[in-house]
C-alpha positions in Angstrom: 9.3 29.5 -13.1 11.2 26.2 -12.9 9.7 25.5 -9.5 6.2 26.3 -10.7 6.7 23.9 -13.6 7.8 21.2 -11.3 4.8 21.5 -9.0 2.4 21.8 -11.9 3.8 18.6 -13.3 3.5 16.9 -9.9 -0.2 18.0 -9.6 -0.9 16.8 -13.2 0.6 13.4 -12.4 -1.5 13.0 -9.2 -4.7 14.2 -10.8 -4.5 12.3 -14.0 -3.3 9.2 -12.2 -6.6 9.3 -10.3 -8.8 10.4 -13.1 -7.5 8.5 -16.1 -5.3 5.6 -14.8 -7.2 4.3 -11.8 -10.6 5.9 -12.8 -11.2 6.9 -9.2 -14.0 9.2 -10.1 -16.2 10.3 -13.0 -17.3 13.9 -13.7 -20.9 15.0 -13.0 -22.5 18.3 -13.7 -24.2 20.7 -11.2 -27.6 19.4 -12.3 -26.5 15.8 -11.8 -25.1 16.6 -8.4 -28.4 18.2 -7.3 -30.4 15.2 -8.4 -28.0 12.8 -6.5 -27.7 15.0 -3.5 -30.8 13.6 -1.7 -29.3 10.1 -1.9 -25.6 10.6 -1.7 -25.5 13.7 0.5 -23.6 17.0 0.3 -20.4 17.1 -1.7 -17.3 16.7 0.5 -14.5 19.2 0.0 -11.0 18.0 -1.1 -7.6 19.5 -1.0 -4.2 18.8 -2.6 -1.4 18.3 -0.1 2.1 19.0 -1.4 5.2 17.3 -0.2 8.9 17.1 -1.1 10.1 13.5 -1.0 13.6 13.0 0.2 16.2 10.2 0.3 18.9 10.6 2.9 17.9 14.2 3.3 18.3 15.0 -0.3 15.1 16.2 -2.2 14.2 13.7 -5.0 10.8 14.8 -6.3 7.8 17.0 -5.7 4.6 15.1 -4.8 1.0 16.0 -4.5 -1.7 13.9 -2.7 -5.4 14.7 -3.4 -7.4 13.9 -0.3 -11.0 14.1 0.8 -11.9 15.9 4.0 -13.2 12.7 5.6 -13.9 14.4 8.9 -17.0 15.8 7.2 -18.3 12.4 6.2 -22.0 12.3 7.4 -22.0 8.5 7.9 -22.0 7.3 11.5 -19.2 4.8 11.1 -18.2 2.8 14.2 -14.6 1.9 15.0 -15.2 -1.6 13.7 -16.5 -0.2 10.5 -13.2 1.6 9.9 -10.7 -0.8 11.5 -7.8 -2.1 9.4 -5.0 -4.1 10.9 -1.4 -3.1 10.6 1.9 -5.0 11.2 3.0 -4.6 14.8 6.7 -4.0 15.9 6.7 -7.5 17.5 5.5 -9.1 14.3 8.1 -7.2 12.3 10.9 -8.3 14.6 9.6 -11.9 14.3 9.8 -11.7 10.5 13.2 -10.2 10.6 14.3 -13.0 13.0 12.9 -15.7 10.7 14.6 -14.2 7.7 17.9 -14.1 9.5 17.5 -17.7 10.6 16.9 -18.7 7.0 19.9 -16.5 6.0 17.7 -14.6 3.6 17.8 -10.9 2.8 14.5 -9.0 3.4 12.9 -7.6 0.2 10.2 -5.0 0.2 7.8 -2.8 -1.8 5.5 0.1 -1.7 2.1 0.1 -3.6 1.5 3.3 -5.4 -1.9 5.0 -4.8 -3.0 2.0 -2.7 -6.1 3.6 -1.3 -7.7 4.1 -4.7 -7.6 0.4 -5.7 -10.8 -0.7 -4.0 -14.2 -0.1 -5.6 -16.7 1.6 -3.3 -19.7 -0.5 -2.4 -23.0 0.4 -4.1 -24.4 1.7 -0.8 -21.3 3.8 0.0 -20.9 6.6 -2.5 -19.5 10.1 -2.3 -19.5 13.3 -4.3 -16.4 15.4 -4.0 -15.7 19.0 -4.8 -12.4 19.3 -6.7 -9.5 21.0 -4.9 -9.9 24.7 -4.7 -8.2 26.3 -7.7 -7.9 23.1 -9.6 -6.8 24.0 -13.2 -8.0 20.7 -14.7 -11.5 20.0 -13.6 -14.1 21.8 -15.8 -16.1 24.5 -14.1 -19.3 23.6 -12.4 -18.2 20.0 -12.3 -18.1 17.6 -9.3 -16.2 14.3 -8.8 -18.5 11.2 -8.3 -16.2 8.7 -6.5 -16.2 5.2 -7.9 -13.2 4.1 -5.8 -11.9 4.8 -2.3 -9.8 7.9 -1.9 -7.3 9.1 0.7 -9.1 10.9 3.6 -12.2 8.7 3.7 -12.6 7.0 7.0 -13.1 3.5 5.5 -10.4 3.7 2.9 -7.7 1.9 5.0 -10.2 -1.0 5.6 -11.2 -1.2 2.0 -7.6 -1.3 0.9 -6.7 -4.0 3.4 -9.6 -6.2 2.3 -8.7 -5.6 -1.4 -5.0 -6.5 -0.9 -5.9 -9.5 1.3 -8.1 -10.8 -1.5 -5.3 -10.3 -4.0 -2.8 -12.1 -1.9 -5.2 -15.0 -1.2 -5.8 -15.3 -4.9 -2.1 -15.9 -5.2 -2.1 -18.6 -2.6 -1.0 -16.5 0.4 -3.1 -16.5 3.5 -3.0 -14.5 6.8 -2.1 -16.2 10.0 -5.2 -16.7 12.3 -3.8 -14.4 15.0 -1.7 -12.1 12.8 -3.8 -10.8 9.9 -0.9 -8.8 8.4 1.4 -11.8 8.1 0.7 -13.9 5.0 2.3 -17.2 4.1 1.7 -19.6 1.2 3.1 -21.7 -1.6 3.5 -20.0 -4.9 5.3 -22.8 -6.7 4.5 -26.5 -5.9 7.5 -28.3 -4.3 9.2 -25.0 -3.4 9.5 -23.3 0.0 6.7 -20.9 1.0 6.8 -17.2 0.7 6.3 -15.1 3.9 5.0 -11.5 3.7 4.3 -8.8 6.2 1.9 -6.0 5.3 1.9 -2.5 6.7 -0.8 -0.5 5.0 0.7 0.0 1.5 4.2 -1.1 2.4 5.3 -4.7 2.7 8.3 -6.9 3.3 8.7 -10.5 2.0 11.1 -13.3 1.7 11.4 -17.0 0.8 14.2 -19.6 1.0 13.8 -19.8 -2.8 15.0 -17.1 -5.2 12.5 -18.5 -7.8 9.6 -18.1 -5.4 10.6 -14.5 -4.6 10.8 -13.7 -8.3 7.4 -15.3 -8.9 5.8 -13.2 -6.3 7.4 -10.0 -7.6 6.1 -10.8 -11.1 2.5 -11.7 -10.1 2.1 -8.9 -7.5 3.7 -6.4 -9.8 1.0 -7.1 -12.4 -1.8 -6.5 -9.9 -0.5 -3.1 -8.7 2.0 -0.4 -9.5 4.7 -1.3 -7.0 8.1 0.2 -6.2 10.0 -2.9 -5.3 13.2 -2.9 -3.2 15.5 -6.0 -3.7 17.9 -4.7 -1.0 15.9 -3.5 1.9 17.8 -1.1 4.2 14.8 0.3 6.2 11.2 -0.4 6.8 8.1 1.2 8.3 7.7 0.3 11.9 4.6 0.4 14.1 5.8 2.0 17.3 2.8 2.7 19.4 1.0 0.2 21.7 -2.4 1.8 20.7 -3.8 1.6 17.2 -5.3 5.1 17.7 -1.8 6.6 18.2 0.0 4.7 15.5 3.1 6.4 14.2 5.6 5.6 11.5 9.4 5.6 11.8 12.4 4.2 10.1 14.3 1.2 11.4 17.4 -0.3 9.8 16.9 -3.9 9.0 20.1 -5.7 10.2 
């Protein structure tokens, strides 16, 4: 019984976070779905993926992720339509080397529900069936997406553009040949802040404690972020091919 309560609470947290907090979708009836079907297309199925999050091998929390089966997306997207850059291992090592040279500790963060931050374009709408057996969605009800959601082919690209715009509004700009390395001045007369973005994870540092605190304050108001002021590991891009990208943990020395 206690396990069921834990998983029920985890599902409720994920579902209501999407429905109420980020307003990722709005409910529509069967009749509304049928009227929109000719324009939007058939409803895509979704599923809830469960996971036990661990720290140093110890279970810390139960987690659900509601995802769309994007493989059934009827759009004929090209690779360039869906492309989103990620921080390479070489770029990561470069940032670590610069931080060491400056004698600064790397700080990091993880944006919660990053892929549901971007609003879908008007010409890119989806209707989704709720996960099978969902105890919350009313019967004969569909989810009309207003924002991107995990599983959609273009969600990574939409998130990158959304985050890039946010960082640029703060004064941070990507390097011409390294679109996931951002640098800029947050406080006039103070050293710049340097940031490396890997999907929804990031590392950052500056020679100024005040600048780092300023970034944490501003960025933390834009998104729900789990900040780490003492980074001991970071996500590493380990594959030479973007198609075969994998994630691993690498201690930051």
